[in-house]
C-alpha positions in Angstrom: 60.4 76.5 73.6 64.2 75.5 72.9 65.9 78.0 70.8 68.9 77.6 68.5 71.1 80.5 67.7 73.6 80.9 64.7 76.1 83.8 64.3 77.5 83.9 60.7 80.5 86.0 59.9 79.6 88.7 62.4 82.0 91.6 61.9 82.1 94.9 63.9 84.7 97.8 63.5 85.3 100.9 65.4 87.4 103.1 63.3 90.5 101.3 62.7 89.9 98.6 65.4 88.2 95.3 64.3 86.6 94.2 67.5 84.9 91.2 65.8 86.4 89.6 62.7 84.0 87.3 60.9 82.9 85.3 63.9 80.9 82.1 63.6 79.2 80.6 66.6 76.3 78.2 67.2 74.4 77.6 70.3 72.2 74.4 70.6 69.0 74.3 72.5 69.6 73.4 76.2 73.4 74.0 76.3 75.7 76.2 78.2 78.1 77.6 75.6 81.0 79.3 77.0 82.6 82.2 75.2 86.1 82.3 76.6 88.7 85.0 75.8 91.0 87.8 77.4 89.8 91.1 78.5 89.4 93.1 75.4 89.2 90.0 73.0 85.6 91.2 71.7 83.3 88.9 73.7 81.2 91.7 75.1 81.0 93.4 71.8 79.9 90.3 70.1 77.2 89.8 72.7 75.9 93.5 72.5 75.3 92.8 68.8 73.3 89.7 69.6 71.3 91.8 72.3 70.6 94.7 69.9 72.8 97.3 71.6 75.0 97.3 68.6 74.5 96.5 65.0 77.0 94.4 63.0 78.8 95.7 60.1 78.7 92.4 58.3 77.2 89.0 59.0 73.9 87.4 60.1 72.1 86.6 63.2 69.9 83.5 62.8 67.4 82.3 65.3 65.8 78.9 64.7 66.9 79.0 61.1 65.4 82.6 60.5 67.6 85.6 59.9 67.0 88.4 62.3 67.8 92.1 62.6 68.0 93.5 66.1 67.7 97.2 66.4 67.3 97.3 70.0 67.1 95.1 73.2 63.3 95.0 72.7 63.8 93.0 69.3 66.1 90.7 70.9 63.8 90.0 73.9 61.0 89.5 71.4 63.0 86.8 69.8 63.6 85.1 73.0 67.1 86.4 73.9 67.9 88.1 77.2 71.0 89.4 78.8 72.5 89.9 82.1 75.5 92.6 81.9 78.7 92.5 83.8 77.6 96.1 85.1 74.0 95.6 86.4 71.4 97.6 84.8 69.4 98.2 87.9 68.0 101.6 89.6 69.5 101.4 93.1 66.7 103.4 94.8 63.9 101.2 93.2 62.5 98.0 94.7 63.1 94.6 93.1 59.6 94.6 91.7 60.0 98.1 90.3 63.2 97.2 88.5 61.8 94.1 86.9 58.7 96.0 85.7 60.8 98.8 84.3 60.1 99.1 80.6 57.3 96.5 80.7 55.0 98.1 83.2 51.6 96.7 83.8 49.1 99.7 84.0 45.8 99.8 85.6 43.0 102.2 84.6 43.9 102.8 81.1 46.9 104.4 79.2 47.0 107.1 81.8 46.5 105.0 84.8 48.9 103.7 87.4 51.5 101.0 87.8 49.9 97.7 88.9 52.3 97.0 91.6 50.5 94.0 93.0 50.9 92.5 89.5 54.5 93.3 89.5 55.1 91.6 92.8 53.2 88.6 91.6 55.3 88.3 88.5 58.5 88.4 90.6 57.4 85.9 93.0 56.1 83.3 90.5 59.3 83.7 88.4 61.5 83.5 91.3 59.7 80.4 92.7 59.5 78.6 89.2 63.3 78.8 88.6 64.6 78.5 92.2 65.8 82.1 92.3 64.7 83.5 95.7 64.4 87.4 95.6 62.4 89.8 97.9 60.2 92.0 95.5 60.0 94.8 98.1 63.7 95.0 98.9 65.6 98.1 97.6 68.3 97.2 95.1 70.8 99.3 97.0 70.4 97.2 100.1 71.1 94.0 98.4 74.5 92.3 98.0 76.0 91.9 94.8 75.0 88.2 94.4 71.3 89.0 95.1 71.4 91.9 92.6 72.5 89.3 90.0 69.6 87.1 90.8 67.3 90.0 90.2 68.9 90.7 86.9 68.3 87.0 85.8 64.6 87.2 87.2 64.1 90.3 85.2 65.1 88.4 82.0 63.3 85.4 82.7 60.0 87.3 83.3 60.3 88.3 79.6 60.0 84.7 78.7 63.3 84.4 77.1 64.9 81.0 75.9 68.4 82.1 75.6 70.2 84.0 78.3 73.5 85.7 77.9 75.6 86.1 81.0 78.3 88.6 80.6 81.2 88.0 83.1 78.6 87.0 85.7 81.1 85.8 88.3 83.4 88.9 87.9 82.3 90.5 91.3 80.9 87.5 93.2 82.2 85.6 96.1 83.2 82.0 95.8 80.0 80.9 97.5 77.8 83.2 95.3 79.7 81.8 92.3 78.8 78.2 93.3 75.1 79.3 93.6 75.1 80.8 90.2 76.6 77.7 88.4 73.9 75.6 90.2 71.2 78.0 88.8 72.6 77.8 85.3 72.5 74.1 85.2 68.9 74.1 86.3 68.0 76.6 83.7 69.5 74.4 81.0 67.6 71.4 82.5 64.4 73.3 81.9 65.5 73.7 78.2 66.9 77.3 78.4 70.1 77.9 76.4 73.1 80.0 78.0 75.9 81.8 76.6 78.4 82.2 79.3 81.0 85.0 78.8 84.0 84.5 81.0 87.7 84.2 81.3 87.8 82.0 84.4 88.9 78.5 83.4 87.8 76.4 86.4 84.1 77.7 85.9 84.3 76.8 82.2 85.4 73.5 82.8 82.8 72.9 85.6 79.7 74.2 83.7 80.2 74.5 79.9 78.9 71.9 77.4 81.0 73.6 74.5 83.7 76.3 74.5 84.4 78.8 71.9 87.8 80.8 72.3 88.1 84.3 71.0 91.4 86.1 70.6 91.8 89.7 69.2 88.4 89.5 67.8 88.7 86.3 66.0 87.5 82.7 66.9 90.8 80.7 67.3 89.4 77.5 68.4 86.6 75.4 69.9 87.1 73.1 73.0 85.4 70.5 75.2 85.2 70.8 79.0 87.7 68.0 79.1 90.4 70.2 77.5 93.1 71.0 80.1 93.4 74.6 81.8 96.9 74.9 80.2 95.6 74.4 76.8 92.6 76.8 77.2 94.9 79.4 78.6 97.3 79.0 75.6 94.3 79.4 73.2 93.0 82.6 75.0 96.4 84.2 75.2 98.3 82.8 72.1 101.3 81.5 74.1 102.0 79.2 77.1 100.8 80.8 80.4 102.2 79.8 83.8 99.2 79.4 85.9 101.3 79.1 89.1 103.0 82.0 91.0 106.8 81.7 90.4 108.8 83.3 93.2 112.1 83.0 95.2 112.0 82.5 98.9 111.3 85.9 100.6 114.0 87.8 102.3 112.0 89.9 104.9 113.5 92.9 106.6 112.1 95.6 109.0 108.6 95.9 110.2 107.0 98.4 107.7 103.3 98.2 108.5 102.5 97.6 112.1 98.8 97.4 113.3 98.0 97.2 117.0 94.6 96.8 118.7 92.8 98.2 115.7 89.0 98.7 116.0 87.0 99.8 113.0 83.2 100.1 112.4 81.3 99.1 109.4 78.5 101.4 107.8 76.0 100.2 110.5 78.3 101.4 113.3 79.1 97.7 114.3 82.7 96.7 115.1 83.9 95.0 111.8 87.5 94.9 112.9 88.0 94.1 116.6 91.3 94.6 118.3 93.3 93.3 115.4 97.2 93.0 115.4 99.4 92.3 112.4 102.8 93.2 111.0 103.9 93.3 107.4 107.7 93.3 106.8 109.8 94.8 104.0 110.4 92.2 101.2 107.4 89.9 102.1 103.8 89.3 101.0 101.4 88.9 103.8 98.3 87.5 102.4 94.8 87.9 104.3 92.5 84.8 103.7 89.0 84.8 104.9 85.3 84.5 103.7 84.1 88.0 102.5 82.5 90.0 105.0 84.9 89.3 107.9 86.2 92.8 108.2 88.7 92.6 105.3 87.2 95.6 103.4 87.1 97.7 106.6 90.6 96.8 107.5 92.0 98.0 104.1 90.0 101.2 104.3 91.3 102.0 107.6 94.9 101.6 106.6 94.2 103.9 103.5 92.5 106.6 105.6 89.1 105.8 103.9 87.5 104.8 107.2 88.1 106.3 110.6 90.0 104.3 113.3 88.0 103.8 116.4 90.9 102.6 118.5 94.4 101.2 118.1 97.1 102.4 115.7 98.2 101.8 112.0 101.9 102.7 111.7 104.0 103.0 108.6 107.7 102.7 109.5 106.8 103.9 113.1 104.7 107.0 111.9 101.1 106.7 112.9 98.7 107.1 109.8 95.7 107.8 111.9 94.2 111.1 111.0 96.0 111.4 107.7 94.1 111.9 104.6 94.2 109.1 101.8 96.3 111.6 99.6 98.8 112.0 102.4 99.0 108.3 102.9 99.5 107.6 99.1 102.3 110.3 99.1 103.9 108.5 102.0 104.9 105.8 99.8 101.7 103.6 99.9 100.4 102.0 96.6 96.7 100.8 96.6 94.4 98.5 94.5 91.0 99.0 95.7 88.3 96.1 95.9 86.0 98.0 93.7 88.0 99.5 90.6 84.9 101.1 89.2 84.0 103.2 92.3 87.4 103.6 93.9 90.0 103.0 91.4 89.3 104.9 88.2 87.4 107.9 86.8 85.5 106.4 84.0 84.9 109.8 82.2 88.8 110.6 82.4 91.3 109.4 79.7 93.7 106.5 80.3 96.5 109.1 80.5 94.6 111.2 83.1 93.8 108.1 85.2 97.4 107.2 85.2 98.4 110.4 87.0 95.5 110.8 89.4 97.8 110.6 92.3 100.7 112.7 90.8 98.8 115.3 88.6 100.0 118.3 90.5 103.6 117.2 90.9 106.5 117.6 88.4 106.7 116.5 85.7 103.0 116.1 85.2 102.1 119.5 86.5 101.7 121.8 89.5 99.0 123.4 91.6 97.8 125.4 88.7 98.1 123.4 85.4 98.8 120.0 83.9 101.8 119.4 81.5 99.8 117.5 78.8 103.0 116.4 76.8 104.5 114.7 79.7 101.1 113.1 80.8 100.8 111.6 77.4 104.4 110.6 77.1 104.2 108.8 80.5 100.9 107.2 79.4 102.3 105.8 76.3 105.2 104.1 78.1 102.9 102.6 80.7 100.4 101.3 78.2 103.1 99.4 76.5 104.8 98.3 79.8 101.6 97.0 81.4 100.0 95.8 78.1 96.9 97.9 78.5 94.5 97.2 75.5 93.2 100.5 74.3 93.2 102.8 71.2 95.6 105.2 73.0 96.2 107.6 75.9 93.2 109.6 75.0 90.8 106.7 75.2 88.1 107.1 77.9 88.8 104.5 80.6 85.0 103.8 80.9 85.2 102.4 77.4 87.7 99.7 78.4 87.1 96.2 79.5 87.1 95.6 83.3 90.5 93.9 83.1 92.1 96.6 81.2 90.7 99.2 83.8 92.4 97.1 86.4 95.6 97.3 84.4 95.4 101.1 84.6 95.2 101.1 88.3 98.1 98.6 88.7 100.1 100.7 86.3 99.4 103.9 88.2 100.2 102.4 91.7 103.2 100.5 90.7 105.0 103.4 88.7 106.5 105.1 91.7 108.8 104.2 94.6 106.6 102.4 97.4 107.3 101.4 101.0 103.9 99.5 101.3 101.7 98.0 98.6 98.1 97.2 99.5 96.2 95.1 96.9 92.5 94.3 97.7 91.1 91.6 95.3 93.9 92.5 92.8 92.9 90.2 90.0 89.2 90.2 90.4 87.6 90.3 86.7 90.9 89.8 85.1 91.8 87.2 82.6 94.5 84.5 83.1 97.2 86.4 81.0 96.5 89.5 83.1 96.5 87.5 86.3 100.0 86.2 85.5 101.4 89.6 84.7 99.8 91.2 87.8 101.1 88.5 90.0 104.6 88.9 88.5 104.5 92.6 89.2 103.5 92.0 92.8 106.3 89.6 93.3 108.7 92.1 91.7 107.4 94.7 94.0 108.2 92.4 96.9 111.8 91.7 95.7 112.5 95.4 95.5 112.0 95.4 99.1 108.4 96.6 99.4 106.0 95.4 102.1 103.1 93.9 100.4 99.6 93.2 101.9 97.2 91.1 99.6 93.7 90.6 100.4 91.7 88.2 98.2 88.5 86.0 98.3 90.5 83.6 96.1 92.3 81.2 98.4 94.5 80.0 95.6 95.7 83.6 95.0 96.4 84.2 98.6 98.4 81.0 99.2 100.2 81.5 95.7 101.3 85.0 96.4 101.8 85.0 100.1 105.0 84.4 102.2 102.8 84.3 105.3 99.1 83.8 105.5 97.0 85.6 108.0 93.4 84.0 108.4 90.8 86.6 109.3 87.6 85.7 110.9 85.0 88.1 112.4 87.4 91.1 112.5 90.4 89.3 114.2 93.3 87.5 112.9 92.8 84.0 114.1 96.4 82.6 113.1 99.3 83.4 110.8 100.4 80.2 108.9 102.6 79.1 106.2 101.3 79.1 102.6 102.2 75.3 102.7 99.7 74.7 105.3 97.2 72.2 104.0 94.1 74.0 102.5 91.8 72.1 104.8 93.4 73.6 107.8 93.2 77.0 106.4 89.5 76.3 105.3 88.7 75.4 109.0 90.4 78.6 110.2 88.3 80.5 107.8 85.3 79.0 109.3 86.4 80.1 112.7 87.5 76.6 113.9 90.9 76.6 115.7 92.4 73.4 117.2 89.1 71.5 116.8 87.1 74.3 118.7 84.8 76.7 116.9 85.7 80.4 117.9 83.0 81.7 120.2 80.3 83.9 118.7 
């Protein structure tokens, strides 16, 4: 049945930090209510209280006019509230059906019986068909792409008969195509009477799907808006100042060839050629943007440049020095900066502090340390400077990186990689999961790096980002560069190239 939710004066403190400050929020039955705010604004903290993972210090949660106390997610689910977390809560080695049954197992043969796997599979199939969310109950989670894993999380919540679904930054790791699919699913769920709280910082998505918008800044509600509100107004509410949503840059002044890739062949994890005879050059003082639908070899290309994946054929040269066979550490110390596609896996060590993460590439060099020990005072001093310079929202240098929002983790990576002299800067999905204020900042730092004479290679699934940053756009399709075009090229032409269509002909398969 439709569910109405009210949050009244919700307040949550962590020591001296007030994460939520007397927040009021109402979600009507059958609506998509967007919760918009910067990384670290307190959005996820608020929803974790609604889902029973945290308890408020003050305030009330009211469901259908009845005050509730949620001491665990089980209490929230019993009240009809489900949640899909930004970082999925799935067991990779379990099947879809096993993950969905986890915690609510149907057992045959009494209390000491065995898991009713047929019942679990049947529940998955019925729920996925009812809501138009196709998932294979027998697939292993670790074999599924990110978009399919998210569908599993949504199906898992819906099998609990929830009427309100919290989606925490659901598009942060999705491709544009997967994002469109998710927005369609959200609208179909509200058509069936479900309510959705959509936590995000992406303005276009909010305007396309939300019925109402609540904006949070620094733990407080600073305004409510309708989808008709302009992106500039929403951005200003989020950040507390005017935000330039366009990349501002002077014309490039390219110099020597810094990165030269010739005849490159790289295999994917299955041993198939993901990069096939690729040639490309990046010059000092320019940004070369790689455009393409995700899965056309971009990830393998970047990993080969960084020494994370073997080169099967061809060469990767940095100022005429072959990088093939070098370790990633050697490549980084040759003057290469790197923002990886998956910051959680490759960019930070979540158990380490902010200060430690900021020197991961220099911990054994002066002034931070040597082969035998760290210099904690210098590490902390440097971290304090970079936290201020890069606006990393944390309680201090000793904060564990794993406790930061995704966007602030990304700022840690950017701060580390851009705080030393570079010849080449490689940025893969540099603003994935990052709010508009941070996007503006990171884009500005990338252009600043270019203007210092660094060669910059940007790979992004966001065409707007590629076109905004790039001085030249290389379109990648099935492991090859189909064309290198000006960023002023009409989007329709670039889109056709991304689909493999050149000069009116589709590239042969």
